[in-house]
C-alpha positions as CSV (number, residue, x, y, z in Angstrom):
1,M,-70.7,18.8,-27.5
2,N,-70.9,16.7,-30.6
3,E,-70.4,19.9,-32.7
4,L,-67.1,20.6,-30.9
5,N,-65.9,17.1,-31.3
6,G,-66.8,17.2,-35.0
7,N,-63.7,19.2,-35.7
8,L,-61.5,16.1,-35.9
9,D,-58.9,15.9,-38.7
10,K,-59.2,13.3,-41.4
11,D,-56.9,10.7,-39.7
12,Q,-58.9,11.0,-36.5
13,K,-62.2,10.5,-38.2
14,S,-61.1,7.5,-40.2
15,K,-61.0,5.2,-37.1
16,F,-64.8,5.8,-36.6
17,V,-65.9,4.7,-40.1
18,V,-65.4,1.5,-42.0
19,N,-66.9,1.6,-45.5
20,K,-67.1,-1.8,-47.2
21,S,-68.9,-0.5,-50.3
22,H,-67.5,1.8,-52.9
23,W,-71.0,3.1,-53.9
24,I,-71.5,4.5,-50.4
25,F,-70.2,8.0,-51.0
26,E,-70.4,9.7,-47.6
27,N,-70.9,8.7,-44.0
28,Y,-70.8,10.4,-40.6
29,I,-71.4,9.7,-36.9
30,S,-70.9,11.9,-33.9
31,P,-67.3,11.1,-32.7
32,R,-68.1,11.2,-29.0
33,A,-71.2,11.2,-26.8
34,L,-72.2,11.0,-23.2
35,P,-74.9,8.8,-21.9
36,N,-78.3,10.3,-22.9
37,E,-76.6,12.6,-25.4
38,Q,-77.9,12.6,-28.9
39,I,-75.8,10.7,-31.5
40,L,-76.3,11.7,-35.1
41,G,-75.3,9.3,-37.9
42,W,-76.0,9.3,-41.7
43,I,-74.9,7.8,-45.0
44,K,-75.2,8.7,-48.7
45,W,-75.1,6.2,-51.5
46,D,-75.6,5.8,-55.2
47,P,-79.4,6.0,-55.6
48,D,-79.2,3.7,-58.7
49,V,-78.0,0.8,-56.5
50,Q,-80.6,-2.0,-56.4
51,Y,-81.5,-3.4,-53.0
52,D,-84.6,-4.6,-51.2
53,K,-84.0,-3.3,-47.6
54,I,-81.5,-1.7,-45.3
55,L,-80.7,-3.1,-41.8
56,I,-79.3,-1.0,-38.9
57,K,-77.8,-3.3,-36.3
58,Y,-76.9,-1.7,-33.0
59,D,-76.1,-2.1,-29.2
60,P,-79.3,-3.3,-27.3
61,D,-78.9,-0.4,-24.8
62,V,-79.2,2.2,-27.6
63,V,-82.6,3.9,-28.1
64,F,-83.8,5.5,-31.4
65,H,-85.3,9.0,-31.3
66,R,-85.6,9.4,-35.0
67,I,-84.8,7.9,-38.4
68,L,-84.2,10.6,-41.0
69,N,-85.6,10.5,-44.6
70,V,-87.8,7.5,-43.8
71,D,-91.6,7.1,-43.5
72,E,-92.7,7.0,-39.9
73,S,-94.3,3.6,-40.5
74,V,-90.8,2.2,-39.9
75,F,-91.6,2.5,-36.2
76,D,-94.5,0.0,-36.5
77,Q,-91.9,-2.8,-36.0
78,A,-90.6,-1.2,-32.8
79,E,-91.0,-2.8,-29.4
80,T,-92.0,0.6,-27.9
81,Q,-93.8,3.6,-29.4
82,D,-92.7,6.4,-27.1
83,Y,-89.7,8.8,-27.5
84,D,-87.2,6.0,-26.7
85,V,-87.7,3.4,-29.4
86,R,-86.2,-0.1,-29.5
87,F,-86.4,-2.4,-32.4
88,K,-86.7,-6.2,-32.1
89,N,-83.3,-8.0,-31.9
90,S,-81.6,-4.6,-31.9
91,T,-82.1,-4.3,-35.7
92,A,-84.1,-1.7,-37.6
93,V,-85.4,-3.0,-40.9
94,I,-86.0,-0.3,-43.5
95,E,-87.8,-1.5,-46.7
96,K,-86.7,0.4,-49.8
97,N,-90.1,1.8,-50.4
98,L,-89.9,3.6,-47.0
99,I,-87.0,5.8,-48.1
100,Q,-88.4,9.2,-49.1
101,I,-85.5,10.6,-51.1
102,P,-83.3,8.0,-52.7
103,G,-79.6,7.8,-51.6
104,F,-79.8,9.1,-48.0
105,L,-80.5,7.7,-44.6
106,G,-79.9,9.2,-41.2
107,F,-80.7,8.5,-37.5
108,R,-80.6,10.2,-34.2
109,V,-80.1,7.9,-31.1
110,A,-78.9,7.9,-27.6
111,Y,-77.3,5.4,-25.1
112,N,-79.6,5.7,-22.1
113,L,-77.5,3.8,-19.5
114,K,-74.5,4.9,-17.4
115,P,-71.6,2.6,-18.4
116,E,-69.0,1.4,-15.9
117,D,-66.3,2.3,-18.4
118,E,-66.0,4.2,-21.7
119,K,-66.6,2.1,-24.7
120,E,-67.2,2.1,-28.5
121,L,-70.7,1.9,-30.0
122,T,-70.9,0.5,-33.5
123,F,-73.8,0.8,-35.9
124,L,-73.6,-1.7,-38.8
125,I,-75.7,-0.7,-41.8
126,E,-76.3,-3.4,-44.3
127,F,-77.9,-3.3,-47.8
128,I,-79.8,-6.5,-48.5
129,K,-80.8,-7.9,-52.0
130,N,-82.5,-11.3,-52.3
131,E,-81.7,-11.9,-48.6
132,E,-78.0,-11.4,-49.2
133,T,-75.8,-8.5,-48.1
134,I,-74.5,-6.6,-51.1
135,G,-72.8,-3.8,-49.2
136,S,-72.3,-2.4,-45.7
137,V,-70.8,0.4,-43.6
138,E,-69.8,0.5,-39.9
139,L,-70.3,3.8,-38.0
140,T,-68.5,3.8,-34.7
141,T,-68.7,6.4,-32.0
142,E,-67.0,6.6,-28.6
143,L,-69.3,6.6,-25.5
144,I,-67.6,8.7,-22.9
145,R,-68.2,9.6,-19.2
146,P,-66.3,11.2,-16.4
147,K,-64.7,8.6,-14.0
148,L,-63.2,9.9,-10.8
149,I,-61.0,7.9,-8.6
150,I,-59.6,9.0,-5.2
151,T,-55.8,9.0,-5.4
152,E,-54.9,10.7,-2.1
153,R,-56.8,10.9,1.1
154,P,-56.0,12.1,4.7
155,S,-54.2,9.2,6.4
156,Q,-54.8,10.4,9.9
157,G,-58.6,10.9,9.4
158,I,-60.6,12.7,12.0
159,V,-58.8,12.5,15.3
160,V,-59.4,14.7,18.4
161,N,-57.0,14.8,21.3
162,E,-55.1,17.3,23.5
163,L,-52.2,17.4,21.0
164,I,-54.5,18.6,18.2
165,P,-56.0,21.9,19.3
166,S,-57.8,22.4,16.0
167,L,-58.9,20.1,13.2
168,P,-57.6,20.7,9.7
169,S,-59.9,20.2,6.7
170,L,-60.2,16.8,5.1
171,S,-58.3,17.1,1.8
172,F,-58.7,14.7,-1.1
173,T,-57.0,14.4,-4.5
174,L,-59.0,12.9,-7.3
175,K,-58.2,11.9,-10.9
176,N,-60.5,11.9,-13.8
177,M,-59.9,8.6,-15.7
178,G,-62.6,9.4,-18.3
179,H,-63.0,12.0,-21.1
180,G,-66.3,13.5,-19.8
181,E,-66.1,16.8,-17.8
182,V,-67.0,16.7,-14.1
183,E,-69.8,18.9,-12.8
184,K,-71.2,19.5,-9.3
185,L,-68.6,17.5,-7.3
186,G,-69.4,16.9,-3.6
187,P,-68.8,14.4,-0.8
188,F,-71.2,11.9,0.6
189,L,-71.0,9.6,3.6
190,D,-72.3,6.1,4.4
191,V,-73.4,7.1,7.9
192,K,-76.3,4.7,8.6
193,S,-74.3,2.7,11.1
194,W,-73.2,5.9,12.9
195,E,-76.6,7.4,13.6
196,T,-76.7,6.1,17.1
197,K,-77.5,7.6,20.5
198,D,-73.8,8.5,21.0
199,M,-73.0,10.0,17.6
200,K,-74.6,11.6,14.5
201,I,-72.7,12.4,11.4
202,E,-73.9,14.3,8.3
203,V,-72.7,16.4,5.4
204,K,-73.9,20.0,5.1
205,H,-73.0,22.8,2.7
206,T,-72.5,26.2,4.4
207,K,-72.2,29.6,2.8
208,E,-69.0,31.5,3.4
209,R,-67.9,34.9,2.0
210,D,-65.0,34.6,-0.4
211,I,-62.4,37.3,0.6
212,N,-60.1,36.5,-2.3
213,E,-59.0,39.8,-3.8
214,D,-58.8,38.3,-7.3
215,H,-62.6,38.8,-7.7
216,V,-62.3,42.5,-8.5
217,F,-65.4,42.8,-10.7
218,V,-68.0,41.5,-8.3
219,M,-69.3,43.1,-5.1
220,T,-69.8,39.8,-3.2
221,T,-68.8,36.2,-3.8
222,I,-70.2,33.4,-1.8
223,R,-68.8,29.9,-1.8
224,Y,-70.7,26.8,-0.7
225,I,-68.3,24.7,1.5
226,P,-69.1,21.1,2.2
227,K,-68.5,20.2,5.9
228,I,-68.8,17.0,7.9
229,I,-70.9,17.7,11.0
230,I,-70.2,15.4,14.0
231,R,-72.1,15.5,17.2
232,G,-71.2,13.1,20.0
233,S,-68.2,10.7,20.6
234,G,-66.9,7.4,19.2
235,M,-64.1,5.7,17.3
236,G,-63.8,3.5,14.2
237,M,-64.1,4.1,10.5
238,I,-66.5,6.1,8.3
239,S,-67.1,5.3,4.7
240,M,-66.8,8.3,2.4
241,G,-67.0,9.0,-1.3
242,F,-67.7,11.7,-3.9
243,E,-70.7,12.2,-6.1
244,Y,-70.6,14.1,-9.3
245,Y,-72.4,14.8,-12.6
246,D,-71.5,15.2,-16.3
247,K,-72.7,17.8,-18.8
248,M,-75.9,15.8,-19.4
249,N,-76.7,15.7,-15.7
250,N,-76.0,12.0,-15.4
251,K,-75.0,11.2,-11.8
252,Y,-72.0,9.1,-10.8
253,E,-70.2,8.1,-7.6
254,T,-66.7,7.2,-6.7
255,E,-65.9,4.1,-4.7
256,L,-66.1,4.5,-1.0
257,V,-62.9,4.9,1.1
258,S,-62.4,4.5,4.8
259,V,-61.6,7.5,7.0
260,P,-60.4,6.8,10.6
261,L,-62.5,8.4,13.3
262,N,-61.4,8.9,17.0
263,I,-63.4,11.3,19.2
264,P,-63.0,10.1,22.8
265,K,-65.4,12.6,24.4
266,K,-68.5,14.3,23.3
267,E,-67.9,17.1,20.7
268,N,-69.7,19.3,18.2
269,L,-67.4,19.5,15.2
270,E,-67.5,21.1,11.7
271,I,-64.8,19.7,9.4
272,P,-64.5,21.3,5.9
273,V,-63.9,18.9,3.0
274,S,-61.7,20.1,0.2
275,S,-60.7,18.4,-3.0
276,T,-58.8,18.9,-6.3
277,I,-58.8,17.0,-9.5
278,S,-55.2,16.2,-10.1
279,N,-55.2,16.2,-13.9
280,K,-57.3,19.3,-14.2
281,Q,-56.8,21.3,-11.0
282,T,-60.5,21.9,-10.6
283,L,-61.8,23.0,-7.2
284,L,-64.4,20.9,-5.4
285,L,-67.0,23.6,-5.5
286,E,-67.1,26.5,-7.8
287,P,-67.8,30.0,-6.4
288,R,-71.3,31.3,-7.0
289,L,-72.2,34.9,-7.4
290,I,-75.1,36.4,-5.6
């Protein structure tokens, strides 16, 4: 993903980097990243510049996986010694004698929480001489995620009466407010209060043969359709939302919405749930080949 986003033009890249020192020749950071996705950053500077140490200051929810061109003893100052390394006060201190080849420093990190909203992550790299900052550079990347909201839902809900001989599917429209792609989208119910002696509600995925003639190069296509299964009778509201994932397999959920329910007498119902993402026109469940 970072490789794809690396094809930004010069104007687009400039907003990610603030260079406050003319002797820092080159710098880079991955322009965008999902939670738990690796972020690569590096700088090159004039190796003749005199300094005592380099500080990397960062967001406290960032974990370091590796610091490039630096002796591994730099991790002795870390609060953890496993794969996800955090430094004290969210600052990595790199003494000059730890730099292996003069003039280069890189790092590989990740943000290991799921943010409520997309945001910028800034890494401030400072060169220190006699306890004073003699130069610095800011590397800023954009932390992204998918963020679905339900924009349209069935107003009538699930209603059974003599005037409605057959139940239509529950159709929802969602909109992705984030930049991350949506994977494995499916509905879920808050049904704890409905599992009574009179009614049980659950979500199941059933296999159905896809008879769409557009699939001319496959012998058989099976779709997995989510359905709300209702057994019994009752009326009121059920709480429903959608869960989904991103490319890094981080799981998210939409806010719950209320769906009216009115089943006056005992029934056994299977109600399909369908959905589209309005700004991408992506179907709820992708066909699977078997």
